[in-house]
PDB file of N, CA, C and O in Angstrom, chain B, residues numbered from 101:
ATOM      1  N   MET B 101     -62.180  26.271   0.201  1.00  0.00           N
ATOM      2  CA  MET B 101     -61.365  27.463   0.210  1.00  0.00           C
ATOM      3  C   MET B 101     -60.434  27.426  -0.996  1.00  0.00           C
ATOM      4  O   MET B 101     -59.928  26.369  -1.372  1.00  0.00           O
ATOM      5  N   LYS B 102     -60.217  28.585  -1.591  1.00  0.00           N
ATOM      6  CA  LYS B 102     -59.286  28.711  -2.709  1.00  0.00           C
ATOM      7  C   LYS B 102     -58.220  29.735  -2.339  1.00  0.00           C
ATOM      8  O   LYS B 102     -58.512  30.772  -1.743  1.00  0.00           O
ATOM      9  N   LEU B 103     -57.000  29.428  -2.697  1.00  0.00           N
ATOM     10  CA  LEU B 103     -55.892  30.357  -2.488  1.00  0.00           C
ATOM     11  C   LEU B 103     -55.410  30.793  -3.863  1.00  0.00           C
ATOM     12  O   LEU B 103     -54.884  29.984  -4.628  1.00  0.00           O
ATOM     13  N   PHE B 104     -55.590  32.064  -4.173  1.00  0.00           N
ATOM     14  CA  PHE B 104     -55.164  32.614  -5.458  1.00  0.00           C
ATOM     15  C   PHE B 104     -53.744  33.154  -5.306  1.00  0.00           C
ATOM     16  O   PHE B 104     -53.492  34.028  -4.478  1.00  0.00           O
ATOM     17  N   LEU B 105     -52.822  32.631  -6.107  1.00  0.00           N
ATOM     18  CA  LEU B 105     -51.427  33.050  -6.035  1.00  0.00           C
ATOM     19  C   LEU B 105     -51.071  33.914  -7.237  1.00  0.00           C
ATOM     20  O   LEU B 105     -51.298  33.529  -8.384  1.00  0.00           O
ATOM     21  N   ASP B 106     -50.521  35.063  -6.964  1.00  0.00           N
ATOM     22  CA  ASP B 106     -50.043  35.952  -8.008  1.00  0.00           C
ATOM     23  C   ASP B 106     -48.750  35.372  -8.593  1.00  0.00           C
ATOM     24  O   ASP B 106     -48.036  34.634  -7.915  1.00  0.00           O
ATOM     25  N   ALA B 107     -48.461  35.701  -9.827  1.00  0.00           N
ATOM     26  CA  ALA B 107     -47.268  35.169 -10.499  1.00  0.00           C
ATOM     27  C   ALA B 107     -45.975  35.495  -9.742  1.00  0.00           C
ATOM     28  O   ALA B 107     -45.057  34.676  -9.708  1.00  0.00           O
ATOM     29  N   CYS B 108     -45.900  36.668  -9.143  1.00  0.00           N
ATOM     30  CA  CYS B 108     -44.655  37.011  -8.434  1.00  0.00           C
ATOM     31  C   CYS B 108     -44.450  36.100  -7.229  1.00  0.00           C
ATOM     32  O   CYS B 108     -43.306  35.828  -6.865  1.00  0.00           O
ATOM     33  N   ARG B 109     -45.521  35.620  -6.600  1.00  0.00           N
ATOM     34  CA  ARG B 109     -45.372  34.675  -5.487  1.00  0.00           C
ATOM     35  C   ARG B 109     -44.774  33.356  -5.975  1.00  0.00           C
ATOM     36  O   ARG B 109     -43.960  32.743  -5.284  1.00  0.00           O
ATOM     37  N   ILE B 110     -45.179  32.928  -7.161  1.00  0.00           N
ATOM     38  CA  ILE B 110     -44.626  31.697  -7.728  1.00  0.00           C
ATOM     39  C   ILE B 110     -43.151  31.892  -8.047  1.00  0.00           C
ATOM     40  O   ILE B 110     -42.344  30.988  -7.829  1.00  0.00           O
ATOM     41  N   ILE B 111     -42.797  33.053  -8.557  1.00  0.00           N
ATOM     42  CA  ILE B 111     -41.392  33.350  -8.845  1.00  0.00           C
ATOM     43  C   ILE B 111     -40.582  33.339  -7.559  1.00  0.00           C
ATOM     44  O   ILE B 111     -39.488  32.775  -7.524  1.00  0.00           O
ATOM     45  N   TYR B 112     -41.104  33.955  -6.498  1.00  0.00           N
ATOM     46  CA  TYR B 112     -40.413  33.926  -5.204  1.00  0.00           C
ATOM     47  C   TYR B 112     -40.174  32.490  -4.757  1.00  0.00           C
ATOM     48  O   TYR B 112     -39.097  32.155  -4.263  1.00  0.00           O
ATOM     49  N   LEU B 113     -41.168  31.660  -4.932  1.00  0.00           N
ATOM     50  CA  LEU B 113     -41.073  30.268  -4.512  1.00  0.00           C
ATOM     51  C   LEU B 113     -40.019  29.521  -5.319  1.00  0.00           C
ATOM     52  O   LEU B 113     -39.204  28.791  -4.755  1.00  0.00           O
ATOM     53  N   ILE B 114     -40.034  29.698  -6.623  1.00  0.00           N
ATOM     54  CA  ILE B 114     -39.098  28.989  -7.502  1.00  0.00           C
ATOM     55  C   ILE B 114     -37.668  29.488  -7.318  1.00  0.00           C
ATOM     56  O   ILE B 114     -36.730  28.695  -7.245  1.00  0.00           O
ATOM     57  N   GLU B 115     -37.511  30.799  -7.244  1.00  0.00           N
ATOM     58  CA  GLU B 115     -36.168  31.366  -7.145  1.00  0.00           C
ATOM     59  C   GLU B 115     -35.666  31.439  -5.706  1.00  0.00           C
ATOM     60  O   GLU B 115     -34.529  31.839  -5.459  1.00  0.00           O
ATOM     61  N   SER B 116     -36.508  31.057  -4.772  1.00  0.00           N
ATOM     62  CA  SER B 116     -36.150  31.007  -3.349  1.00  0.00           C
ATOM     63  C   SER B 116     -35.634  32.325  -2.806  1.00  0.00           C
ATOM     64  O   SER B 116     -34.646  32.360  -2.073  1.00  0.00           O
ATOM     65  N   HIS B 117     -36.314  33.427  -3.174  1.00  0.00           N
ATOM     66  CA  HIS B 117     -35.982  34.697  -2.538  1.00  0.00           C
ATOM     67  C   HIS B 117     -36.137  34.500  -1.039  1.00  0.00           C
ATOM     68  O   HIS B 117     -37.082  33.851  -0.591  1.00  0.00           O
ATOM     69  N   GLN B 118     -35.243  35.038  -0.286  1.00  0.00           N
ATOM     70  CA  GLN B 118     -35.152  34.719   1.133  1.00  0.00           C
ATOM     71  C   GLN B 118     -36.484  34.784   1.868  1.00  0.00           C
ATOM     72  O   GLN B 118     -37.146  33.757   2.020  1.00  0.00           O
ATOM     73  N   GLN B 119     -36.887  35.938   2.318  1.00  0.00           N
ATOM     74  CA  GLN B 119     -38.086  36.047   3.150  1.00  0.00           C
ATOM     75  C   GLN B 119     -39.362  35.792   2.358  1.00  0.00           C
ATOM     76  O   GLN B 119     -40.263  35.105   2.839  1.00  0.00           O
ATOM     77  N   GLN B 120     -39.445  36.338   1.151  1.00  0.00           N
ATOM     78  CA  GLN B 120     -40.658  36.158   0.355  1.00  0.00           C
ATOM     79  C   GLN B 120     -40.893  34.684   0.007  1.00  0.00           C
ATOM     80  O   GLN B 120     -42.025  34.202   0.053  1.00  0.00           O
ATOM     81  N   GLY B 121     -39.824  33.983  -0.338  1.00  0.00           N
ATOM     82  CA  GLY B 121     -39.937  32.560  -0.659  1.00  0.00           C
ATOM     83  C   GLY B 121     -40.384  31.746   0.534  1.00  0.00           C
ATOM     84  O   GLY B 121     -41.210  30.844   0.395  1.00  0.00           O
ATOM     85  N   GLN B 122     -39.852  32.049   1.700  1.00  0.00           N
ATOM     86  CA  GLN B 122     -40.236  31.342   2.921  1.00  0.00           C
ATOM     87  C   GLN B 122     -41.696  31.617   3.273  1.00  0.00           C
ATOM     88  O   GLN B 122     -42.432  30.709   3.660  1.00  0.00           O
ATOM     89  N   ASN B 123     -42.105  32.879   3.136  1.00  0.00           N
ATOM     90  CA  ASN B 123     -43.500  33.234   3.427  1.00  0.00           C
ATOM     91  C   ASN B 123     -44.454  32.517   2.481  1.00  0.00           C
ATOM     92  O   ASN B 123     -45.490  32.008   2.910  1.00  0.00           O
ATOM     93  N   THR B 124     -44.113  32.476   1.209  1.00  0.00           N
ATOM     94  CA  THR B 124     -44.958  31.811   0.220  1.00  0.00           C
ATOM     95  C   THR B 124     -45.041  30.321   0.498  1.00  0.00           C
ATOM     96  O   THR B 124     -46.126  29.741   0.452  1.00  0.00           O
ATOM     97  N   ARG B 125     -43.915  29.700   0.783  1.00  0.00           N
ATOM     98  CA  ARG B 125     -43.880  28.264   1.081  1.00  0.00           C
ATOM     99  C   ARG B 125     -44.763  27.954   2.297  1.00  0.00           C
ATOM    100  O   ARG B 125     -45.512  26.977   2.291  1.00  0.00           O
ATOM    101  N   SER B 126     -44.672  28.781   3.325  1.00  0.00           N
ATOM    102  CA  SER B 126     -45.473  28.590   4.531  1.00  0.00           C
ATOM    103  C   SER B 126     -46.965  28.740   4.232  1.00  0.00           C
ATOM    104  O   SER B 126     -47.781  27.944   4.697  1.00  0.00           O
ATOM    105  N   LEU B 127     -47.308  29.752   3.462  1.00  0.00           N
ATOM    106  CA  LEU B 127     -48.703  29.997   3.090  1.00  0.00           C
ATOM    107  C   LEU B 127     -49.282  28.818   2.310  1.00  0.00           C
ATOM    108  O   LEU B 127     -50.399  28.377   2.581  1.00  0.00           O
ATOM    109  N   ILE B 128     -48.525  28.315   1.347  1.00  0.00           N
ATOM    110  CA  ILE B 128     -48.986  27.184   0.539  1.00  0.00           C
ATOM    111  C   ILE B 128     -49.123  25.927   1.392  1.00  0.00           C
ATOM    112  O   ILE B 128     -50.092  25.181   1.247  1.00  0.00           O
ATOM    113  N   THR B 129     -48.168  25.690   2.270  1.00  0.00           N
ATOM    114  CA  THR B 129     -48.219  24.525   3.147  1.00  0.00           C
ATOM    115  C   THR B 129     -49.459  24.555   4.025  1.00  0.00           C
ATOM    116  O   THR B 129     -50.153  23.546   4.151  1.00  0.00           O
ATOM    117  N   GLN B 130     -49.745  25.702   4.633  1.00  0.00           N
ATOM    118  CA  GLN B 130     -50.933  25.833   5.480  1.00  0.00           C
ATOM    119  C   GLN B 130     -52.210  25.633   4.670  1.00  0.00           C
ATOM    120  O   GLN B 130     -53.147  24.977   5.124  1.00  0.00           O
ATOM    121  N   ALA B 131     -52.239  26.196   3.485  1.00  0.00           N
ATOM    122  CA  ALA B 131     -53.423  26.057   2.635  1.00  0.00           C
ATOM    123  C   ALA B 131     -53.669  24.599   2.268  1.00  0.00           C
ATOM    124  O   ALA B 131     -54.804  24.127   2.329  1.00  0.00           O
ATOM    125  N   LEU B 132     -52.627  23.892   1.894  1.00  0.00           N
ATOM    126  CA  LEU B 132     -52.779  22.489   1.513  1.00  0.00           C
ATOM    127  C   LEU B 132     -53.199  21.624   2.694  1.00  0.00           C
ATOM    128  O   LEU B 132     -53.956  20.668   2.528  1.00  0.00           O
ATOM    129  N   GLN B 133     -52.712  21.956   3.881  1.00  0.00           N
ATOM    130  CA  GLN B 133     -53.117  21.209   5.073  1.00  0.00           C
ATOM    131  C   GLN B 133     -54.596  21.410   5.370  1.00  0.00           C
ATOM    132  O   GLN B 133     -55.222  20.569   6.015  1.00  0.00           O
ATOM    133  N   ASN B 134     -55.153  22.519   4.902  1.00  0.00           N
ATOM    134  CA  ASN B 134     -56.569  22.815   5.095  1.00  0.00           C
ATOM    135  C   ASN B 134     -57.390  22.467   3.847  1.00  0.00           C
ATOM    136  O   ASN B 134     -58.517  22.933   3.680  1.00  0.00           O
ATOM    137  N   ASN B 135     -56.803  21.643   2.980  1.00  0.00           N
ATOM    138  CA  ASN B 135     -57.475  21.153   1.768  1.00  0.00           C
ATOM    139  C   ASN B 135     -57.915  22.275   0.831  1.00  0.00           C
ATOM    140  O   ASN B 135     -58.953  22.167   0.179  1.00  0.00           O
ATOM    141  N   ALA B 136     -57.154  23.319   0.763  1.00  0.00           N
ATOM    142  CA  ALA B 136     -57.472  24.443  -0.126  1.00  0.00           C
ATOM    143  C   ALA B 136     -57.057  24.103  -1.552  1.00  0.00           C
ATOM    144  O   ALA B 136     -56.147  23.306  -1.780  1.00  0.00           O
ATOM    145  N   GLN B 137     -57.734  24.715  -2.490  1.00  0.00           N
ATOM    146  CA  GLN B 137     -57.347  24.616  -3.893  1.00  0.00           C
ATOM    147  C   GLN B 137     -56.402  25.772  -4.177  1.00  0.00           C
ATOM    148  O   GLN B 137     -56.655  26.903  -3.763  1.00  0.00           O
ATOM    149  N   LEU B 138     -55.322  25.491  -4.878  1.00  0.00           N
ATOM    150  CA  LEU B 138     -54.393  26.539  -5.282  1.00  0.00           C
ATOM    151  C   LEU B 138     -54.735  26.974  -6.685  1.00  0.00           C
ATOM    152  O   LEU B 138     -54.918  26.140  -7.572  1.00  0.00           O
ATOM    153  N   VAL B 139     -54.824  28.285  -6.893  1.00  0.00           N
ATOM    154  CA  VAL B 139     -55.191  28.838  -8.190  1.00  0.00           C
ATOM    155  C   VAL B 139     -54.119  29.849  -8.593  1.00  0.00           C
ATOM    156  O   VAL B 139     -53.732  30.712  -7.805  1.00  0.00           O
ATOM    157  N   ILE B 140     -53.650  29.726  -9.833  1.00  0.00           N
ATOM    158  CA  ILE B 140     -52.595  30.623 -10.341  1.00  0.00           C
ATOM    159  C   ILE B 140     -53.141  31.357 -11.549  1.00  0.00           C
ATOM    160  O   ILE B 140     -53.749  30.762 -12.439  1.00  0.00           O
ATOM    161  N   SER B 141     -52.912  32.664 -11.565  1.00  0.00           N
ATOM    162  CA  SER B 141     -53.398  33.453 -12.698  1.00  0.00           C
ATOM    163  C   SER B 141     -52.402  33.421 -13.831  1.00  0.00           C
ATOM    164  O   SER B 141     -52.635  34.030 -14.876  1.00  0.00           O
TER     165      SER B 141
END
Protein backbone atom coordinates (compact mmCIF):
# COMPACT_ATOMS: atom_id res chain seq x y z
CA MET A 1 0.00 0.00 0.00
CA LYS A 2 1.17 3.53 -0.76
CA LEU A 3 -0.05 6.69 0.92
CA PHE A 4 0.37 9.76 -1.27
CA LEU A 5 0.60 12.96 0.78
CA ASP A 6 -0.11 16.35 -0.73
CA ALA A 7 2.27 19.17 0.20
CA CYS A 8 -0.38 20.97 2.25
CA ARG A 9 -0.72 17.88 4.48
CA ILE A 10 3.01 18.03 5.18
CA ILE A 11 2.70 21.73 6.02
CA TYR A 12 -0.17 20.96 8.41
CA LEU A 13 1.99 18.35 10.07
CA ILE A 14 5.05 20.59 10.41
CA GLU A 15 3.19 23.71 11.49
CA SER A 16 0.85 21.71 13.75
CA HIS A 17 -2.38 23.26 12.55
CA GLN A 18 -4.88 22.10 15.12
CA GLN A 19 -7.34 19.66 13.57
CA GLN A 20 -5.61 19.20 10.21
CA GLY A 21 -2.27 18.44 11.87
CA GLN A 22 -3.84 15.89 14.20
CA ASN A 23 -5.69 14.22 11.32
CA THR A 24 -2.52 14.01 9.24
CA ARG A 25 -0.49 12.62 12.14
CA SER A 26 -3.15 9.97 12.78
CA LEU A 27 -3.31 9.02 9.09
CA ILE A 28 0.47 8.66 8.84
CA THR A 29 0.65 6.64 12.06
CA GLN A 30 -2.00 4.20 10.84
CA ALA A 31 -0.32 3.88 7.47
CA LEU A 32 3.07 3.13 9.00
CA GLN A 33 1.55 0.53 11.32
CA ASN A 34 0.23 -1.18 8.19
CA ASN A 35 3.68 -1.05 6.53
CA ALA A 36 2.58 1.49 3.94
CA GLN A 37 5.04 3.49 1.88
CA LEU A 38 4.71 7.24 2.24
CA VAL A 39 4.99 9.20 -0.99
CA ILE A 40 5.26 13.00 -1.23
CA SER A 41 4.78 14.95 -4.41
